[in-house]
ZASE-467090 format. One record per residue: y, x, z of N, C-alpha, C, CB in turn. Coordinates in steps of 0.05 Angstrom, whole numbers, padded with zeros to 5 digits, always signed. Each point is the difference from the previous one (the first is absolute). Glycine has a CB too. Layout:
% ZASE-467090
YXZYXZYXZYXZ/...
END
This chain:
% ZASE-467090
+00245-00430+00027-00006+00026-00012-00021-00002-00021+00012+00022+00043/-00007-00010-00066-00019+00000-00021-00020+00023+00004+00033-00021-00031/-00059+00015+00026-00020+00021+00004-00012+00009-00026-00011-00020+00044/+00014+00005-00066-00017+00004-00023+00003+00026-00014+00003-00047-00005/+00021+00059+00004+00004+00024-00016-00013+00025+00011+00042-00020-00014/-00044+00023+00040-00007+00026+00011-00028+00009-00008+00030-00009+00037/-00048-00010-00039-00027+00008-00009+00000+00008-00029-00020-00031+00034/+00038+00020-00050+00000+00006-00029+00012+00027-00005+00003-00048-00010/+00012+00059+00028+00015+00025-00006-00018+00024-00003+00037-00019+00024/-00054+00025-00004-00016+00024-00002-00023-00003-00020+00013+00012+00047/-00010-00004-00072-00019-00006-00021-00006+00024-00017+00015-00047+00000/-00036+00044-00017-00012+00024-00012+00009+00006-00028-00037-00009+00028/+00024+00031-00039+00004+00011-00026+00021+00021+00001-00015-00042-00022/+00008+00067+00023+00018+00022+00006+00012+00012-00025-00026+00009+00042/+00052-00004-00041+00014+00015-00021+00018+00020+00013-00002-00040-00032/-00004+00066+00030+00015+00020+00014+00023+00010-00018-00041+00014+00026/+00064-00012-00014+00024+00010-00014+00005+00029+00009+00019-00047-00004/-00016+00064-00016+00007+00027+00007-00020+00015+00016+00046-00015-00003/-00071+00010+00000-00020+00013+00017-00006+00028-00009-00020-00044+00009/+00028+00051-00034-00006+00027-00010+00019+00021+00011-00018-00021-00040/+00025+00040+00023+00018+00021+00009-00007+00026-00013+00007-00024+00044/+00012+00043-00043-00005+00026-00012-00022+00014+00014+00048+00002-00014/-00062+00016+00000-00021+00015+00011+00010+00017+00024-00024+00001-00045/+00010-00002+00067+00008+00016+00023+00018-00016+00019-00003+00040-00028/+00014-00062+00019+00017-00016+00018-00017-00018+00017+00038+00002-00032/-00031-00005+00057-00015-00018+00018+00009-00029-00005-00005+00036+00035/-00014-00054-00036+00008-00028-00003+00014-00010+00025-00039-00007-00031/+00056-00013+00026+00016-00011+00023-00018-00011+00021+00037-00011-00031/-00060-00001+00024-00019-00011+00019-00028+00004-00010+00034-00034+00016/-00054+00035+00002-00027+00002-00010-00008-00026-00014-00012+00030+00038/-00003-00027-00060-00008-00023-00016-00027-00011+00009+00025+00018-00038/-00039-00004+00056-00025-00011+00011+00001+00003+00030-00025+00012-00042/+00021-00033+00056-00003-00028-00010+00027-00011-00009-00039-00007+00031/+00038-00012-00049+00024-00011-00011+00007-00027+00014-00009+00023-00044/+00033-00033+00041+00007-00026+00011-00019-00022-00011+00047+00014+00004/-00059-00010-00027-00018-00020-00011-00024-00005+00018+00015+00013-00046/-00024+00008+00060-00023-00004+00018+00007-00019+00022-00016+00046-00011/+00040-00045+00021+00009-00018+00021+00003-00028-00010+00023+00038+00023/-00012-00040-00047+00002-00027-00013-00027-00012-00005+00042+00014-00021/-00061+00002+00013-00027-00010-00004-00012-00009+00026-00006+00031-00039/+00010-00015+00061-00010-00008+00026+00011-00026+00009-00005+00048+00012/+00031-00053-00017+00012-00025+00008-00011-00023-00017+00042+00025+00014/-00045-00020-00040-00011-00021-00017-00028-00008+00009+00027+00018-00038/-00044+00001+00044-00027-00006+00009+00001-00015+00027-00018+00041-00024/+00035-00032+00042+00002-00013+00026+00009-00028-00002+00010+00044+00020/+00010-00050-00037+00010-00027-00004-00022-00018-00011+00046+00018-00007/-00061-00007-00013-00021-00016-00012-00022-00007+00020+00010+00022-00044/-00016-00004+00063-00021-00005+00019+00010-00014+00026-00022+00041-00018/+00048-00045+00020+00011-00011+00024-00002+00020+00023-00013-00045-00015/+00013+00070+00009-00001+00021+00020+00028+00007+00010-00042+00019-00022/+00050-00032+00044+00027+00004+00010+00004+00028+00012+00002-00049+00009/-00023+00060+00003+00003+00027+00010+00004+00020-00023-00030-00012+00039/+00017+00007-00061+00003+00017-00024+00029-00002-00011-00048-00006-00010/+00059-00018+00010+00028-00004-00009+00019+00015+00019-00012-00045-00020/+00008+00041+00046+00017+00013+00020-00001+00030-00002-00008-00039+00030/-00015+00050-00037-00003+00029-00002+00016+00012-00023-00045-00005+00020/+00054-00010-00039+00016+00011-00022+00029+00003+00007-00032-00021-00031/+00041+00010+00054+00028+00002+00008+00005+00025+00016+00003-00050+00000/+00019+00064-00005+00006+00025+00014+00008-00005+00029+00015+00019-00044/-00017+00002+00061+00009-00003+00027+00029-00008+00002-00033+00035+00013/+00050-00025-00031+00028-00007+00000+00004-00029-00005+00011+00045-00016/-00025-00056-00004+00002-00029-00006-00009-00017+00024-00006+00010-00049/-00016-00001+00062-00010-00015+00023+00020+00001+00023-00047+00011-00014/+00061+00011+00017+00020+00002+00021+00023-00020-00005-00012+00048+00007/+00020-00051-00032+00021-00019-00007-00009-00028+00005+00018+00031-00034/-00044-00037+00029-00011-00026+00006+00001-00005+00030-00030+00002-00041/+00023+00019+00056+00001-00002+00029+00028-00007+00010-00038+00033+00003/+00058-00019-00014+00028-00005+00008+00008-00028-00006+00011+00048-00007/-00019-00058-00016+00007-00027-00008-00013-00021+00018+00005+00016-00047/-00030-00010+00055-00015-00019+00017+00009+00003+00029-00039+00002-00031/+00051+00020+00039+00008+00005+00027-00023+00008+00018+00035-00033-00007/-00057+00041-00004-00023+00009+00016-00019+00015-00018+00004-00039+00031/-00025+00051-00020-00020+00014-00015-00018-00019-00016+00001+00038+00034/-00002-00035-00059-00016-00018-00017-00025+00016-00009+00041-00026-00016/-00064+00014+00020-00025+00014-00007-00014-00015-00023-00005+00018+00047/-00018-00008-00054-00015-00012-00023-00008-00029+00006-00016+00046-00013/+00011-00052+00039-00006-00028+00007+00022-00019-00006-00030+00017+00036/+00055-00009-00029+00023-00016-00006+00003-00004-00030+00023+00016+00041/-00027+00006-00056+00003-00001-00028-00021-00018-00013+00018+00046+00001/-00043-00045+00010-00021-00017-00010+00007-00030+00004-00034+00037+00010/+00044-00043+00013+00007-00028+00006+00022-00009-00019-00012+00006+00048/+00032+00011-00052+00022-00007-00018-00009-00004-00028+00030+00027+00029/-00047-00009-00039-00009-00001-00028-00018-00024-00005+00004+00049-00003/-00022-00055+00022-00018-00022-00003+00015-00027+00000-00036+00027+00022/+00057-00028-00006+00016-00024+00001+00017-00003-00025+00001+00002+00050/+00011+00021-00059+00017-00001-00023-00015-00006-00026+00029+00033+00022/-00055-00027-00022-00016-00004-00024-00003-00030-00006-00024+00043+00008/+00030-00060+00011-00002-00029-00006+00022-00009-00018-00021-00007+00044/+00042+00024-00046+00022-00006-00018-00009+00003-00029+00033+00016+00035/-00029-00037-00052-00008+00002-00028+00012+00025-00015-00004-00050+00000/+00028+00059+00009+00012+00023-00012-00017+00025+00004+00045-00020+00007/-00058+00022+00016-00017+00023+00006-00024+00000-00018+00015-00001+00048/-00027-00022-00053-00023-00002-00018+00008+00009-00028-00020-00037+00028/+00043+00028-00037+00010+00008-00027+00005+00030+00000+00020-00045-00007/-00008+00055+00028+00006+00029+00001-00025+00017-00001+00041-00011+00026/-00062+00003-00012-00025+00015+00000-00012-00001-00028-00007-00010+00049/+00011-00012-00063-00009-00001-00028+00015+00019-00018-00013-00048+00008/+00040+00049-00004+00016+00019-00015-00008+00029+00004+00037-00033+00003/-00047+00039+00020-00007+00027+00007-00020+00012-00020+00008-00011+00048/-00025-00006-00059-00021+00011-00019+00012+00010-00025-00032-00032+00019/+00055+00021-00028+00011+00008-00026+00026+00016+00002-00020-00040-00018/+00031+00044+00042+00025+00015+00003-00005+00030-00004+00017-00036+00032/+00004+00051-00035-00003+00028-00007+00023+00017+00011-00026-00013-00041/+00020+00038+00045+00021+00019+00006+00013+00009-00026-00024+00015+00043/+00050-00017-00044+00014+00008-00024+00010+00028+00000+00014-00047-00005/-00007+00058+00028+00010+00027+00002-00002+00011+00028+00032-00010-00038/-00035+00036+00040+00000+00013+00026+00018+00025-00002-00047-00016+00010/+00064+00019+00009+00017+00024+00001-00004+00014+00027+00034-00021-00030/-00043+00046+00029-00007+00015+00024+00025+00014+00010-00047+00005-00015/+00049-00003+00042+00021+00014+00013-00012+00021+00019+00031-00040-00004/-00014+00056+00016-00010+00019+00020-00007-00014+00026+00027+00035-00021/-00041-00020+00039-00006-00011+00026-00021-00022+00000+00045+00011+00012/-00061-00012-00033-00022-00020-00001+00009-00028-00008-00022+00027+00033/+00045-00030-00046+00010-00026-00006-00003-00006-00030+00032+00003+00038/-00034-00029-00045+00000-00008-00027+00012-00028-00003-00042+00028-00008/+00056-00032-00014+00010-00027-00007-00019-00011-00021+00049+00013+00009/-00057-00038-00004-00020-00013-00017+00011-00026-00011-00038+00021+00026/+00039-00023-00053+00009-00024-00013-00024-00017-00007+00040+00023-00018/-00042-00047+00029-00023-00017-00004+00008-00025-00016-00021+00016+00043/+00007-00021-00064+00005-00022-00018-00021-00022+00005+00022+00030-00034/-00013-00054+00039-00019-00022+00001+00012-00023-00016-00017+00014+00045/-00001-00031-00056+00008-00021-00019-00002+00010-00028+00031-00019+00034/-00024+00002-00053-00002+00006-00029+00022+00018-00010-00023-00043-00005/+00022+00048-00021+00020+00018-00012+00028-00013+00000-00036+00019-00029/+00037-00045+00023+00026-00013-00001+00007-00013+00027-00007-00009-00048/-00013-00002+00062+00005-00012+00026-00014+00017+00021+00004-00047-00021/+00010+00064+00033-00011+00017+00020+00022+00016+00013-00043+00003-00025/+00035+00015+00043+00020+00015+00015-00012+00027+00009+00022-00043+00016/-00005+00064-00016-00008+00026+00010+00014+00004+00027-00007+00018-00047/-00009-00011+00066+00010+00004+00027-00004+00030+00008-00011-00048+00013/+00031+00060-00002-00001+00027+00009-00008+00002+00030+00034+00013-00034/-00056+00000+00040-00009+00005+00027-00002+00030+00005-00025-00045+00001/+00024+00052+00024-00003+00029+00006-00026+00005+00014+00049+00004+00004/-00061+00019-00011-00025+00008+00012+00003+00028+00012-00026-00029-00032/+00008+00036+00051+00001+00026+00013-00028+00011+00003+00042-00013+00024/-00044+00039-00026-00026+00014+00002-00002+00012+00028-00001+00009-00050/-00021-00016+00064-00004+00011+00027-00027+00015+00000+00027-00038+00021/-00028+00060-00005-00024+00014+00005-00014-00012+00025+00019+00043-00022/-00045-00045+00021-00014-00011+00024-00028+00013+00002+00026-00043-00004/-00038+00041+00027-00027+00009+00004-00019-00023+00004+00018+00042+00021/-00043-00037-00027-00020-00021+00002-00026+00011+00012+00021-00024-00040/-00030+00013+00062-00025+00009+00013-00021-00022-00001+00027+00030+00031/-00050-00024-00043-00021-00019-00003-00023+00007+00019+00012-00008-00048/-00021-00012+00063-00021+00003+00020-00024-00016-00008+00034+00008+00036/-00058+00003-00032-00025-00015-00006-00001-00026+00016-00023+00044-00010/+00015-00065-00004-00004-00026+00014+00026-00016+00002-00037+00020+00024/+00059-00009-00033+00026-00015+00001+00010-00005-00028+00011+00020+00045/-00008-00046-00053+00007-00006-00028+00027+00009-00008-00030-00038+00004/+00049+00039+00015+00027+00008-00007+00007+00027+00012+00014-00048-00002/+00001+00065-00013+00007+00026+00011+00023-00001+00020-00016+00020-00043/+00018+00000+00060+00024+00004+00016+00020+00015-00018-00026+00000+00045/+00052-00007-00043+00019+00014-00017+00028-00001+00013-00027-00011-00041/+00044+00029+00031+00027+00001+00010+00017+00017-00019-00016-00005+00048/+00043+00000-00046+00018+00015-00017+00004+00028+00011+00022-00042-00014/-00017+00061-00004+00006+00028+00007+00025+00000+00018-00022+00018-00043/+00020-00005+00066+00023+00003+00017+00004-00023+00019+00020+00026-00034/-00037-00047+00032+00003-00023+00017-00015+00005+00026+00004-00031-00040/+00010+00032+00063-00012+00006+00025-00014-00024+00014+00035+00035+00005/-00031-00059-00017-00012-00023+00013-00030-00001-00004+00042-00024-00008/-00053+00038-00012-00029+00003-00003-00005+00027-00013-00007-00050-00004/-00011+00065+00016-00007+00027-00010-00030+00004+00000+00044+00018+00016/-00053-00001-00034-00028+00008+00000-00002+00030+00004-00013-00038-00031/-00003+00047+00050-00002+00029+00006-00029+00009-00002+00040-00003+00029/-00044+00026-00040-00027+00012-00002-00003+00022+00021-00002-00011-00049/-00019+00011+00064-00006+00020+00020-00009+00026-00014-00012-00036+00034/+00024+00058-00027-00008+00026-00012-00026+00009+00012+00048+00012-00007/-00056-00022+00030-00024+00010+00013-00025-00013-00011+00027+00008+00041/-00027-00034-00044-00025-00014-00009+00003-00017-00025-00013+00000+00047/+00037-00001-00059+00004-00015-00025+00002-00030+00004-00025+00036-00022/+00027-00045+00046+00003-00029+00005+00029-00009-00007-00035+00002+00037/+00038-00028-00041+00026-00011-00007+00009-00020+00021-00009+00007-00049/+00034-00007+00056+00011-00018+00020+00024-00014-00012-00016+00028+00038/+00017-00055-00036+00023-00016-00008+00015-00008+00025-00024-00017-00042/+00050+00021+00042+00017-00006+00023+00023-00018-00009-00012+00044+00022/+00018-00065-00007+00023-00017-00005+00019+00002+00024-00027-00031-00029/+00053+00029+00023+00021+00003+00020+00020-00023-00003-00006+00050+00002/+00019-00057+00020+00021-00020-00001+00026+00015-00008-00023-00029+00036/+00045+00014-00039+00025+00012-00009+00010+00022+00018+00012-00042-00021/-00020+00042+00047+00009+00021+00018-00018+00024+00000+00019-00036+00028/-00041+00035-00044-00018+00022-00001-00024-00001+00018+00039+00026-00013/-00041-00047+00029-00023-00003+00018-00025-00008-00016+00031-00012+00038/-00053+00025-00032-00025-00006-00013-00010-00028+00008-00012+00049-00001/+00007-00066-00019-00010-00027+00005-00029-00003-00006+00045-00017-00010/-00056+00035-00007-00029-00002-00006-00008+00026-00014+00002-00051-00005/-00027+00058+00010-00011+00023-00014-00031-00001+00000+00040+00028+00012/-00051-00017-00033-00030+00000-00002-00008+00025-00016-00002-00050+00002/-00020+00062+00006-00010+00024-00013-00028-00005-00012+00027+00028+00032/-00032-00017-00056-00025-00002-00013-00011+00027-00006+00013-00044-00020/-00039+00049+00025-00011+00026-00008+00000+00003-00030-00029+00000+00041/+00028+00025-00050+00001+00006-00029-00021-00015-00016+00019+00045+00012/-00042-00049+00000-00022-00014-00015+00006-00029-00006-00032+00031+00021/+00051-00043-00007+00008-00028-00005+00023-00003-00019-00017-00010+00045/+00029+00033-00053+00024-00001-00017-00009+00003-00029+00028+00020+00036/-00020-00040-00052-00007+00001-00029+00019+00018-00014-00018-00046+00002/+00044+00043+00003+00020+00017-00014+00027-00003+00013-00025-00005-00042/+00041+00026+00038+00029-00001+00007+00015+00010-00025-00009+00009+00050/+00028-00026-00059+00014+00007-00025+00030-00004+00004-00040-00013-00027/+00056+00029+00013+00028-00004-00002+00007-00011-00027+00009+00038+00033/+00006-00059-00034+00005-00014-00025+00030-00007-00002-00047-00019-00001/+00055+00010-00023+00027-00012-00004-00003-00027-00013+00021+00046-00003/-00001-00063+00007-00001-00027-00011+00028-00010-00003-00045-00009+00021/+00049-00007-00042+00026-00013-00004+00000-00027+00014+00006+00023-00044/+00017-00030+00056+00004-00025+00014+00026-00014-00010-00024+00018+00041/+00024-00044-00039+00024-00015-00005+00020+00005+00022-00025-00035-00026/+00049+00046+00020+00019+00006+00020+00022-00021+00003-00010+00048-00009/+00014-00064-00012+00017-00023+00002-00004-00017-00025+00034+00025+00027/-00024-00050-00026-00001-00018-00023+00028-00006-00010-00044-00019+00018/+00061+00039-00017+00027-00003-00011+00016-00022+00013-00018+00017-00042/+00032-00032+00025+00018-00021+00010-00016-00023+00012+00034+00013-00033/-00060-00014+00028-00017-00023+00008-00014+00005+00027-00006-00011-00048/+00010+00034+00061-00015+00006+00024+00004-00020+00022+00004+00048-00012/+00020-00057+00017+00005-00019+00021-00013-00027-00007+00043+00022+00010/-00043-00029-00035-00012-00025-00008-00030+00001+00003+00037-00008-00031/-00049+00030+00023-00029+00002+00001-00012+00002+00028+00003+00023-00044/+00010-00008+00062-00012+00006+00026+00016-00011+00023-00017+00041-00020/+00038-00056+00015+00015-00011+00021-00015-00019+00019+00039+00005-00030/-00061-00017+00020-00015-00018+00016-00023+00012+00015+00013-00034-00031/-00019+00060+00027-00022+00012+00013+00007+00004+00030-00014+00024-00042/-00004-00033+00059+00004+00003+00029+00016-00022+00013-00004+00048-00008/+00011-00068-00008+00016-00022+00012-00016-00025+00002+00041+00020-00019/
END
């Protein structure tokens, strides 16, 4: 299996197609945040060797397909092992180098939070444009004093929820297994809560015809 291309695909420099529209018409998709923010996050993560950061740019749907291919639940630890091992391949080192100069050539927005993204890597004469799909998800983020990373979850996802008490303003995070049974929960008083925010973010939802090649080895 070849590994080198997949790191080169998600790359920067945004060019939006058809983002305008007549006055009063709603745009097909929100332009902020844009897919470029996710591409930038991936670029920074790759440069730093931040595997968790890379993994965070993949959509839940893409991760589910990786799980099906692996035949089990694949987590960020599996992904980290895979990526660190794959990086020994000279193609991976070249691909990470290409990431700095690659660019997004076009974006086409669709309904339902979807977008088609054309990514160009390589030179003008010797290069290739790859079409990948991205998706916009809403999520919440709870920041607690003394904890470097926030708690977060996707809107409507029952596996992890954050609830605010109407009586004292405290926040509780609850996790559940697939059957709905509570597996963990913790409550913080309002004075320990830095912020609770609802946000949206673009994620890579597939890598087109190359998805099997790129992720077929994760979890194996």
